[in-house]
PyMOL CGO cylinders between C-alpha atoms (Angstrom):
from pymol import cmd
from pymol.cgo import CYLINDER

trace = [
    CYLINDER, 71.06, 150.66, 74.52, 72.19, 149.29, 71.16, 0.3, 1, 1, 1, 1, 1, 1,
    CYLINDER, 72.19, 149.29, 71.16, 69.24, 150.66, 69.18, 0.3, 1, 1, 1, 1, 1, 1,
    CYLINDER, 69.24, 150.66, 69.18, 69.90, 154.12, 70.65, 0.3, 1, 1, 1, 1, 1, 1,
    CYLINDER, 69.90, 154.12, 70.65, 73.55, 153.96, 69.57, 0.3, 1, 1, 1, 1, 1, 1,
    CYLINDER, 73.55, 153.96, 69.57, 72.55, 152.83, 66.09, 0.3, 1, 1, 1, 1, 1, 1,
    CYLINDER, 72.55, 152.83, 66.09, 70.06, 155.66, 65.69, 0.3, 1, 1, 1, 1, 1, 1,
    CYLINDER, 70.06, 155.66, 65.69, 72.62, 158.17, 66.96, 0.3, 1, 1, 1, 1, 1, 1,
    CYLINDER, 72.62, 158.17, 66.96, 75.19, 156.76, 64.53, 0.3, 1, 1, 1, 1, 1, 1,
    CYLINDER, 75.19, 156.76, 64.53, 72.75, 156.97, 61.63, 0.3, 1, 1, 1, 1, 1, 1,
    CYLINDER, 72.75, 156.97, 61.63, 71.90, 160.56, 62.52, 0.3, 1, 1, 1, 1, 1, 1,
    CYLINDER, 71.90, 160.56, 62.52, 75.55, 161.61, 62.75, 0.3, 1, 1, 1, 1, 1, 1,
    CYLINDER, 75.55, 161.61, 62.75, 76.51, 159.93, 59.47, 0.3, 1, 1, 1, 1, 1, 1,
    CYLINDER, 76.51, 159.93, 59.47, 73.55, 161.40, 57.58, 0.3, 1, 1, 1, 1, 1, 1,
    CYLINDER, 73.55, 161.40, 57.58, 74.20, 164.91, 58.88, 0.3, 1, 1, 1, 1, 1, 1,
    CYLINDER, 74.20, 164.91, 58.88, 77.95, 164.82, 58.21, 0.3, 1, 1, 1, 1, 1, 1,
    CYLINDER, 77.95, 164.82, 58.21, 77.34, 163.38, 54.72, 0.3, 1, 1, 1, 1, 1, 1,
    CYLINDER, 77.34, 163.38, 54.72, 74.94, 166.19, 53.84, 0.3, 1, 1, 1, 1, 1, 1,
    CYLINDER, 74.94, 166.19, 53.84, 77.20, 168.85, 55.37, 0.3, 1, 1, 1, 1, 1, 1,
    CYLINDER, 77.20, 168.85, 55.37, 80.25, 167.64, 53.47, 0.3, 1, 1, 1, 1, 1, 1,
    CYLINDER, 80.25, 167.64, 53.47, 78.39, 168.03, 50.19, 0.3, 1, 1, 1, 1, 1, 1,
    CYLINDER, 78.39, 168.03, 50.19, 78.58, 171.79, 50.73, 0.3, 1, 1, 1, 1, 1, 1,
    CYLINDER, 78.58, 171.79, 50.73, 81.61, 172.41, 52.98, 0.3, 1, 1, 1, 1, 1, 1,
    CYLINDER, 81.61, 172.41, 52.98, 85.06, 170.84, 53.21, 0.3, 1, 1, 1, 1, 1, 1,
    CYLINDER, 85.06, 170.84, 53.21, 85.09, 167.36, 54.71, 0.3, 1, 1, 1, 1, 1, 1,
    CYLINDER, 85.09, 167.36, 54.71, 87.27, 168.46, 57.62, 0.3, 1, 1, 1, 1, 1, 1,
    CYLINDER, 87.27, 168.46, 57.62, 84.88, 171.32, 58.38, 0.3, 1, 1, 1, 1, 1, 1,
    CYLINDER, 84.88, 171.32, 58.38, 81.88, 168.99, 58.42, 0.3, 1, 1, 1, 1, 1, 1,
    CYLINDER, 81.88, 168.99, 58.42, 83.69, 166.62, 60.76, 0.3, 1, 1, 1, 1, 1, 1,
    CYLINDER, 83.69, 166.62, 60.76, 84.89, 169.45, 63.00, 0.3, 1, 1, 1, 1, 1, 1,
    CYLINDER, 84.89, 169.45, 63.00, 81.31, 170.57, 63.46, 0.3, 1, 1, 1, 1, 1, 1,
    CYLINDER, 81.31, 170.57, 63.46, 80.02, 167.10, 64.29, 0.3, 1, 1, 1, 1, 1, 1,
    CYLINDER, 80.02, 167.10, 64.29, 82.88, 165.54, 66.31, 0.3, 1, 1, 1, 1, 1, 1,
    CYLINDER, 82.88, 165.54, 66.31, 81.92, 167.22, 69.61, 0.3, 1, 1, 1, 1, 1, 1,
    CYLINDER, 81.92, 167.22, 69.61, 78.40, 165.86, 69.21, 0.3, 1, 1, 1, 1, 1, 1,
    CYLINDER, 78.40, 165.86, 69.21, 79.80, 162.38, 68.51, 0.3, 1, 1, 1, 1, 1, 1,
    CYLINDER, 79.80, 162.38, 68.51, 81.89, 162.53, 71.68, 0.3, 1, 1, 1, 1, 1, 1,
    CYLINDER, 81.89, 162.53, 71.68, 78.85, 163.62, 73.67, 0.3, 1, 1, 1, 1, 1, 1,
    CYLINDER, 78.85, 163.62, 73.67, 76.80, 160.72, 72.25, 0.3, 1, 1, 1, 1, 1, 1,
    CYLINDER, 76.80, 160.72, 72.25, 79.64, 158.29, 73.06, 0.3, 1, 1, 1, 1, 1, 1,
    CYLINDER, 79.64, 158.29, 73.06, 79.95, 159.60, 76.62, 0.3, 1, 1, 1, 1, 1, 1,
    CYLINDER, 79.95, 159.60, 76.62, 76.21, 159.37, 77.26, 0.3, 1, 1, 1, 1, 1, 1,
    CYLINDER, 76.21, 159.37, 77.26, 75.96, 155.89, 75.71, 0.3, 1, 1, 1, 1, 1, 1,
    CYLINDER, 75.96, 155.89, 75.71, 79.13, 154.59, 77.41, 0.3, 1, 1, 1, 1, 1, 1,
    CYLINDER, 79.13, 154.59, 77.41, 80.67, 153.45, 74.13, 0.3, 1, 1, 1, 1, 1, 1,
    CYLINDER, 80.67, 153.45, 74.13, 83.98, 154.20, 72.46, 0.3, 1, 1, 1, 1, 1, 1,
    CYLINDER, 83.98, 154.20, 72.46, 83.94, 157.36, 70.30, 0.3, 1, 1, 1, 1, 1, 1,
    CYLINDER, 83.94, 157.36, 70.30, 85.46, 155.31, 67.46, 0.3, 1, 1, 1, 1, 1, 1,
    CYLINDER, 85.46, 155.31, 67.46, 82.03, 153.68, 67.04, 0.3, 1, 1, 1, 1, 1, 1,
    CYLINDER, 82.03, 153.68, 67.04, 80.89, 157.06, 65.70, 0.3, 1, 1, 1, 1, 1, 1,
    CYLINDER, 80.89, 157.06, 65.70, 84.06, 158.61, 64.29, 0.3, 1, 1, 1, 1, 1, 1,
    CYLINDER, 84.06, 158.61, 64.29, 85.06, 156.09, 61.63, 0.3, 1, 1, 1, 1, 1, 1,
    CYLINDER, 85.06, 156.09, 61.63, 81.62, 155.93, 59.97, 0.3, 1, 1, 1, 1, 1, 1,
    CYLINDER, 81.62, 155.93, 59.97, 81.45, 159.73, 60.11, 0.3, 1, 1, 1, 1, 1, 1,
    CYLINDER, 81.45, 159.73, 60.11, 84.81, 159.95, 58.30, 0.3, 1, 1, 1, 1, 1, 1,
    CYLINDER, 84.81, 159.95, 58.30, 83.53, 157.70, 55.53, 0.3, 1, 1, 1, 1, 1, 1,
    CYLINDER, 83.53, 157.70, 55.53, 80.28, 159.67, 55.35, 0.3, 1, 1, 1, 1, 1, 1,
    CYLINDER, 80.28, 159.67, 55.35, 82.19, 162.92, 54.94, 0.3, 1, 1, 1, 1, 1, 1,
    CYLINDER, 82.19, 162.92, 54.94, 84.29, 161.48, 52.12, 0.3, 1, 1, 1, 1, 1, 1,
    CYLINDER, 84.29, 161.48, 52.12, 81.27, 160.12, 50.28, 0.3, 1, 1, 1, 1, 1, 1,
    CYLINDER, 81.27, 160.12, 50.28, 79.17, 163.22, 50.90, 0.3, 1, 1, 1, 1, 1, 1,
    CYLINDER, 79.17, 163.22, 50.90, 81.77, 165.36, 49.18, 0.3, 1, 1, 1, 1, 1, 1,
    CYLINDER, 81.77, 165.36, 49.18, 81.07, 163.49, 45.96, 0.3, 1, 1, 1, 1, 1, 1,
    CYLINDER, 81.07, 163.49, 45.96, 77.48, 164.74, 45.79, 0.3, 1, 1, 1, 1, 1, 1,
    CYLINDER, 77.48, 164.74, 45.79, 78.06, 168.30, 44.59, 0.3, 1, 1, 1, 1, 1, 1,
    CYLINDER, 78.06, 168.30, 44.59, 80.45, 170.25, 42.42, 0.3, 1, 1, 1, 1, 1, 1,
    CYLINDER, 80.45, 170.25, 42.42, 81.88, 172.09, 45.43, 0.3, 1, 1, 1, 1, 1, 1,
    CYLINDER, 81.88, 172.09, 45.43, 81.93, 169.08, 47.76, 0.3, 1, 1, 1, 1, 1, 1,
    CYLINDER, 81.93, 169.08, 47.76, 85.43, 168.03, 46.79, 0.3, 1, 1, 1, 1, 1, 1,
    CYLINDER, 85.43, 168.03, 46.79, 88.23, 169.68, 44.84, 0.3, 1, 1, 1, 1, 1, 1,
    CYLINDER, 88.23, 169.68, 44.84, 88.48, 167.05, 42.07, 0.3, 1, 1, 1, 1, 1, 1,
    CYLINDER, 88.48, 167.05, 42.07, 84.86, 167.75, 41.09, 0.3, 1, 1, 1, 1, 1, 1,
    CYLINDER, 84.86, 167.75, 41.09, 85.73, 171.42, 40.59, 0.3, 1, 1, 1, 1, 1, 1,
    CYLINDER, 85.73, 171.42, 40.59, 88.79, 170.50, 38.51, 0.3, 1, 1, 1, 1, 1, 1,
    CYLINDER, 88.79, 170.50, 38.51, 86.82, 168.06, 36.35, 0.3, 1, 1, 1, 1, 1, 1,
    CYLINDER, 86.82, 168.06, 36.35, 84.13, 170.67, 35.79, 0.3, 1, 1, 1, 1, 1, 1,
    CYLINDER, 84.13, 170.67, 35.79, 86.71, 173.24, 34.75, 0.3, 1, 1, 1, 1, 1, 1,
    CYLINDER, 86.71, 173.24, 34.75, 88.41, 170.82, 32.33, 0.3, 1, 1, 1, 1, 1, 1,
    CYLINDER, 88.41, 170.82, 32.33, 85.06, 169.90, 30.83, 0.3, 1, 1, 1, 1, 1, 1,
    CYLINDER, 85.06, 169.90, 30.83, 84.27, 173.58, 30.37, 0.3, 1, 1, 1, 1, 1, 1,
    CYLINDER, 84.27, 173.58, 30.37, 87.59, 174.15, 28.58, 0.3, 1, 1, 1, 1, 1, 1,
    CYLINDER, 87.59, 174.15, 28.58, 87.06, 171.14, 26.30, 0.3, 1, 1, 1, 1, 1, 1,
    CYLINDER, 87.06, 171.14, 26.30, 83.35, 171.42, 25.54, 0.3, 1, 1, 1, 1, 1, 1,
    CYLINDER, 83.35, 171.42, 25.54, 82.39, 174.95, 26.54, 0.3, 1, 1, 1, 1, 1, 1,
    CYLINDER, 82.39, 174.95, 26.54, 79.92, 173.61, 29.12, 0.3, 1, 1, 1, 1, 1, 1,
    CYLINDER, 79.92, 173.61, 29.12, 80.78, 173.13, 32.79, 0.3, 1, 1, 1, 1, 1, 1,
    CYLINDER, 80.78, 173.13, 32.79, 79.02, 170.80, 35.16, 0.3, 1, 1, 1, 1, 1, 1,
    CYLINDER, 79.02, 170.80, 35.16, 76.33, 172.46, 37.28, 0.3, 1, 1, 1, 1, 1, 1,
    CYLINDER, 76.33, 172.46, 37.28, 76.24, 172.33, 41.06, 0.3, 1, 1, 1, 1, 1, 1,
    CYLINDER, 76.24, 172.33, 41.06, 74.13, 169.17, 41.30, 0.3, 1, 1, 1, 1, 1, 1,
    CYLINDER, 74.13, 169.17, 41.30, 75.24, 167.23, 38.19, 0.3, 1, 1, 1, 1, 1, 1,
    CYLINDER, 75.24, 167.23, 38.19, 77.30, 165.01, 40.49, 0.3, 1, 1, 1, 1, 1, 1,
    CYLINDER, 77.30, 165.01, 40.49, 74.41, 164.32, 42.87, 0.3, 1, 1, 1, 1, 1, 1,
    CYLINDER, 74.41, 164.32, 42.87, 72.87, 161.18, 41.30, 0.3, 1, 1, 1, 1, 1, 1,
    CYLINDER, 72.87, 161.18, 41.30, 76.16, 159.28, 41.27, 0.3, 1, 1, 1, 1, 1, 1,
    CYLINDER, 76.16, 159.28, 41.27, 77.43, 160.81, 44.51, 0.3, 1, 1, 1, 1, 1, 1,
    CYLINDER, 77.43, 160.81, 44.51, 74.21, 160.10, 46.40, 0.3, 1, 1, 1, 1, 1, 1,
    CYLINDER, 74.21, 160.10, 46.40, 74.16, 156.51, 45.14, 0.3, 1, 1, 1, 1, 1, 1,
    CYLINDER, 74.16, 156.51, 45.14, 77.76, 156.00, 46.29, 0.3, 1, 1, 1, 1, 1, 1,
    CYLINDER, 77.76, 156.00, 46.29, 77.03, 157.61, 49.65, 0.3, 1, 1, 1, 1, 1, 1,
    CYLINDER, 77.03, 157.61, 49.65, 73.96, 155.41, 50.15, 0.3, 1, 1, 1, 1, 1, 1,
    CYLINDER, 73.96, 155.41, 50.15, 75.89, 152.28, 49.17, 0.3, 1, 1, 1, 1, 1, 1,
    CYLINDER, 75.89, 152.28, 49.17, 78.82, 153.22, 51.42, 0.3, 1, 1, 1, 1, 1, 1,
]
cmd.load_cgo(trace, "trace")
């Protein structure tokens, strides 16, 4: 059922995107990959249908928070050294969420 696969894919990508905003991308994927394989097995489709979009979701989700990806932490630290004010946890969210939604 194609609509079932699409809804499963959307669910997996949304969950992994949100998870990767708070944990390392690999960790978010490691949590969700067994579920993706189970969905693929039950739907009789290739796991790659789920895995590649999940990988992109994890990369884009990391952009949404200060701790989501290492470069955000570095940029925040440099800003703090230069201006005395660091970025807060969710300062990256408007841009990161827009990029994740567009991706």
